[in-house]
N, CA, C and O atoms as a GROMACS GRO file, in nm:
protein
  204
    1ALA      N    1 -10.791  19.744  -0.036
    1ALA     CA    2 -10.885  19.755  -0.104
    1ALA      C    3 -11.036  19.596  -0.017
    1ALA      O    4 -11.097  19.530  -0.101
    2GLY      N    5 -11.062  19.572   0.121
    2GLY     CA    6 -11.085  19.481   0.135
    2GLY      C    7 -11.111  19.328   0.108
    2GLY      O    8 -11.210  19.261   0.139
    3GLY      N    9 -11.012  19.295   0.051
    3GLY     CA   10 -10.992  19.179  -0.020
    3GLY      C   11 -10.909  19.024   0.064
    3GLY      O   12 -10.812  19.033   0.138
    4GLN      N   13 -10.963  18.922   0.034
    4GLN     CA   14 -10.886  18.855   0.140
    4GLN      C   15 -10.802  18.710   0.046
    4GLN      O   16 -10.841  18.672  -0.064
    5VAL      N   17 -10.713  18.663   0.105
    5VAL     CA   18 -10.628  18.556   0.019
    5VAL      C   19 -10.574  18.432   0.147
    5VAL      O   20 -10.517  18.460   0.253
    6SER      N   21 -10.607  18.312   0.102
    6SER     CA   22 -10.572  18.207   0.153
    6SER      C   23 -10.439  18.118   0.108
    6SER      O   24 -10.449  18.109  -0.014
    7LEU      N   25 -10.332  18.057   0.146
    7LEU     CA   26 -10.210  18.005   0.088
    7LEU      C   27 -10.199  17.885   0.184
    7LEU      O   28 -10.176  17.892   0.305
    8PHE      N   29 -10.218  17.782   0.117
    8PHE     CA   30 -10.180  17.640   0.232
    8PHE      C   31 -10.040  17.616   0.118
    8PHE      O   32 -10.044  17.623  -0.005
    9ARG      N   33  -9.964  17.596   0.177
    9ARG     CA   34  -9.829  17.534   0.164
    9ARG      C   35  -9.790  17.416   0.245
    9ARG      O   36  -9.730  17.450   0.347
   10GLY      N   37  -9.804  17.298   0.232
   10GLY     CA   38  -9.728  17.174   0.313
   10GLY      C   39  -9.864  17.182   0.456
   10GLY      O   40  -9.816  17.126   0.554
   11GLY      N   41  -9.972  17.220   0.478
   11GLY     CA   42 -10.035  17.229   0.596
   11GLY      C   43 -10.145  17.188   0.557
   11GLY      O   44 -10.170  17.163   0.439
   12ASP      N   45 -10.243  17.172   0.674
   12ASP     CA   46 -10.352  17.093   0.698
   12ASP      C   47 -10.473  17.162   0.582
   12ASP      O   48 -10.488  17.284   0.577
   13ARG      N   49 -10.508  17.122   0.543
   13ARG     CA   50 -10.586  17.201   0.398
   13ARG      C   51 -10.747  17.158   0.431
   13ARG      O   52 -10.828  17.175   0.340
   14HIS      N   53 -10.803  17.091   0.583
   14HIS     CA   54 -10.881  16.999   0.619
   14HIS      C   55 -10.972  17.158   0.700
   14HIS      O   56 -11.083  17.150   0.752
   15GLY      N   57 -10.916  17.246   0.692
   15GLY     CA   58 -10.968  17.374   0.799
   15GLY      C   59 -11.061  17.444   0.680
   15GLY      O   60 -11.112  17.380   0.589
   16GLU      N   61 -11.076  17.604   0.700
   16GLU     CA   62 -11.190  17.656   0.629
   16GLU      C   63 -11.104  17.764   0.537
   16GLU      O   64 -11.022  17.853   0.560
   17VAL      N   65 -11.155  17.719   0.448
   17VAL     CA   66 -11.031  17.764   0.311
   17VAL      C   67 -11.056  17.927   0.296
   17VAL      O   68 -10.959  18.000   0.275
   18MET      N   69 -11.204  17.985   0.309
   18MET     CA   70 -11.220  18.133   0.312
   18MET      C   71 -11.224  18.204   0.457
   18MET      O   72 -11.242  18.119   0.544
   19HIS      N   73 -11.216  18.287   0.489
   19HIS     CA   74 -11.217  18.381   0.623
   19HIS      C   75 -11.392  18.367   0.664
   19HIS      O   76 -11.483  18.340   0.584
   20HIS      N   77 -11.401  18.386   0.774
   20HIS     CA   78 -11.505  18.414   0.857
   20HIS      C   79 -11.589  18.456   0.814
   20HIS      O   80 -11.543  18.569   0.797
   21GLN      N   81 -11.764  18.465   0.749
   21GLN     CA   82 -11.811  18.536   0.741
   21GLN      C   83 -11.941  18.613   0.828
   21GLN      O   84 -11.960  18.563   0.939
   22PRO      N   85 -11.990  18.675   0.809
   22PRO     CA   86 -12.076  18.760   0.913
   22PRO      C   87 -12.213  18.634   0.843
   22PRO      O   88 -12.208  18.571   0.738
   23GLU      N   89 -12.342  18.637   0.967
   23GLU     CA   90 -12.477  18.525   0.924
   23GLU      C   91 -12.517  18.595   0.812
   23GLU      O   92 -12.580  18.535   0.725
   24ALA      N   93 -12.492  18.713   0.799
   24ALA     CA   94 -12.608  18.747   0.657
   24ALA      C   95 -12.549  18.756   0.548
   24ALA      O   96 -12.605  18.812   0.454
   25LEU      N   97 -12.382  18.687   0.531
   25LEU     CA   98 -12.312  18.692   0.420
   25LEU      C   99 -12.366  18.534   0.396
   25LEU      O  100 -12.439  18.506   0.301
   26LYS      N  101 -12.330  18.458   0.472
   26LYS     CA  102 -12.382  18.328   0.495
   26LYS      C  103 -12.542  18.278   0.434
   26LYS      O  104 -12.586  18.189   0.362
   27ALA      N  105 -12.583  18.367   0.492
   27ALA     CA  106 -12.727  18.332   0.442
   27ALA      C  107 -12.751  18.358   0.289
   27ALA      O  108 -12.798  18.266   0.221
   28ILE      N  109 -12.721  18.486   0.228
   28ILE     CA  110 -12.733  18.516   0.041
   28ILE      C  111 -12.630  18.404  -0.016
   28ILE      O  112 -12.651  18.359  -0.129
   29GLN      N  113 -12.530  18.364   0.050
   29GLN     CA  114 -12.448  18.260  -0.012
   29GLN      C  115 -12.520  18.128  -0.016
   29GLN      O  116 -12.539  18.075  -0.126
   30ARG      N  117 -12.555  18.080   0.076
   30ARG     CA  118 -12.684  17.951   0.073
   30ARG      C  119 -12.753  17.988  -0.048
   30ARG      O  120 -12.750  17.915  -0.148
   31ARG      N  121 -12.812  18.093  -0.045
   31ARG     CA  122 -12.916  18.128  -0.115
   31ARG      C  123 -12.884  18.108  -0.282
   31ARG      O  124 -12.966  18.054  -0.357
   32VAL      N  125 -12.774  18.151  -0.320
   32VAL     CA  126 -12.736  18.154  -0.422
   32VAL      C  127 -12.693  18.001  -0.480
   32VAL      O  128 -12.711  17.954  -0.592
   33LYS      N  129 -12.626  17.939  -0.357
   33LYS     CA  130 -12.571  17.800  -0.409
   33LYS      C  131 -12.701  17.729  -0.439
   33LYS      O  132 -12.726  17.684  -0.551
   34ASN      N  133 -12.787  17.721  -0.332
   34ASN     CA  134 -12.902  17.634  -0.370
   34ASN      C  135 -12.997  17.673  -0.442
   34ASN      O  136 -13.106  17.616  -0.445
   35SER      N  137 -12.967  17.781  -0.513
   35SER     CA  138 -13.044  17.866  -0.666
   35SER      C  139 -12.961  17.793  -0.750
   35SER      O  140 -13.027  17.736  -0.836
   36PHE      N  141 -12.833  17.772  -0.757
   36PHE     CA  142 -12.754  17.697  -0.863
   36PHE      C  143 -12.734  17.551  -0.901
   36PHE      O  144 -12.715  17.494  -1.009
   37ASP      N  145 -12.750  17.496  -0.726
   37ASP     CA  146 -12.712  17.364  -0.736
   37ASP      C  147 -12.804  17.327  -0.624
   37ASP      O  148 -12.748  17.295  -0.519
   38PRO      N  149 -12.952  17.324  -0.626
   38PRO     CA  150 -13.061  17.255  -0.569
   38PRO      C  151 -13.016  17.123  -0.498
   38PRO      O  152 -13.039  17.102  -0.379
   39ASP      N  153 -12.937  17.017  -0.596
   39ASP     CA  154 -12.932  16.872  -0.536
   39ASP      C  155 -12.800  16.879  -0.447
   39ASP      O  156 -12.769  16.771  -0.397
   40ASN      N  157 -12.688  17.028  -0.408
   40ASN     CA  158 -12.583  17.009  -0.376
   40ASN      C  159 -12.447  16.897  -0.416
   40ASN      O  160 -12.375  16.837  -0.335
   41ILE      N  161 -12.444  16.894  -0.521
   41ILE     CA  162 -12.353  16.775  -0.589
   41ILE      C  163 -12.251  16.835  -0.595
   41ILE      O  164 -12.150  16.778  -0.554
   42PHE      N  165 -12.236  17.013  -0.664
   42PHE     CA  166 -12.122  17.061  -0.688
   42PHE      C  167 -12.003  17.125  -0.549
   42PHE      O  168 -12.018  17.220  -0.472
   43ASN      N  169 -11.919  17.051  -0.559
   43ASN     CA  170 -11.808  17.048  -0.450
   43ASN      C  171 -11.862  17.099  -0.304
   43ASN      O  172 -11.836  17.210  -0.256
   44PRO      N  173 -11.943  16.997  -0.240
   44PRO     CA  174 -11.981  17.008  -0.116
   44PRO      C  175 -11.917  17.031  -0.029
   44PRO      O  176 -11.856  16.938   0.023
   45GLY      N  177 -11.903  17.194   0.034
   45GLY     CA  178 -11.781  17.178   0.160
   45GLY      C  179 -11.675  17.224   0.106
   45GLY      O  180 -11.585  17.248   0.186
   46ARG      N  181 -11.651  17.249  -0.019
   46ARG     CA  182 -11.515  17.307  -0.048
   46ARG      C  183 -11.466  17.472   0.003
   46ARG      O  184 -11.377  17.498   0.084
   47LEU      N  185 -11.538  17.551  -0.058
   47LEU     CA  186 -11.503  17.669   0.040
   47LEU      C  187 -11.534  17.704   0.178
   47LEU      O  188 -11.460  17.777   0.244
   48TYR      N  189 -11.667  17.643   0.236
   48TYR     CA  190 -11.669  17.653   0.383
   48TYR      C  191 -11.749  17.519   0.411
   48TYR      O  192 -11.846  17.486   0.343
   49SER      N  193 -11.702  17.449   0.511
   49SER     CA  194 -11.754  17.376   0.560
   49SER      C  195 -11.957  17.340   0.559
   49SER      O  196 -12.015  17.235   0.533
   50TRP      N  197 -12.006  17.450   0.591
   50TRP     CA  198 -12.156  17.468   0.614
   50TRP      C  199 -12.238  17.521   0.484
   50TRP      O  200 -12.356  17.555   0.484
   51LEU      N  201 -12.120  17.521   0.338
   51LEU     CA  202 -12.158  17.537   0.247
   51LEU      C  203 -12.208  17.475   0.132
   51LEU      O  204 -12.246  17.543   0.037
   0.00000   0.00000   0.00000
C-alpha cells in the first residue's frame, strides 16, 4: 500500500532513518516542523539529517 519501514540491527544508526523524499515533500515537512518547533529543539536530525 505504499508504506515503508526501516530496521536497524547492530548496524550503523548514523545514516538516514527514513527513505529519500522528493523536494516537494521535504518542503512540506520543513514547514510542518517549523510551525510546531520554530526553535528546532525537539530531536533535530532524528528522522532526516536535513530536518
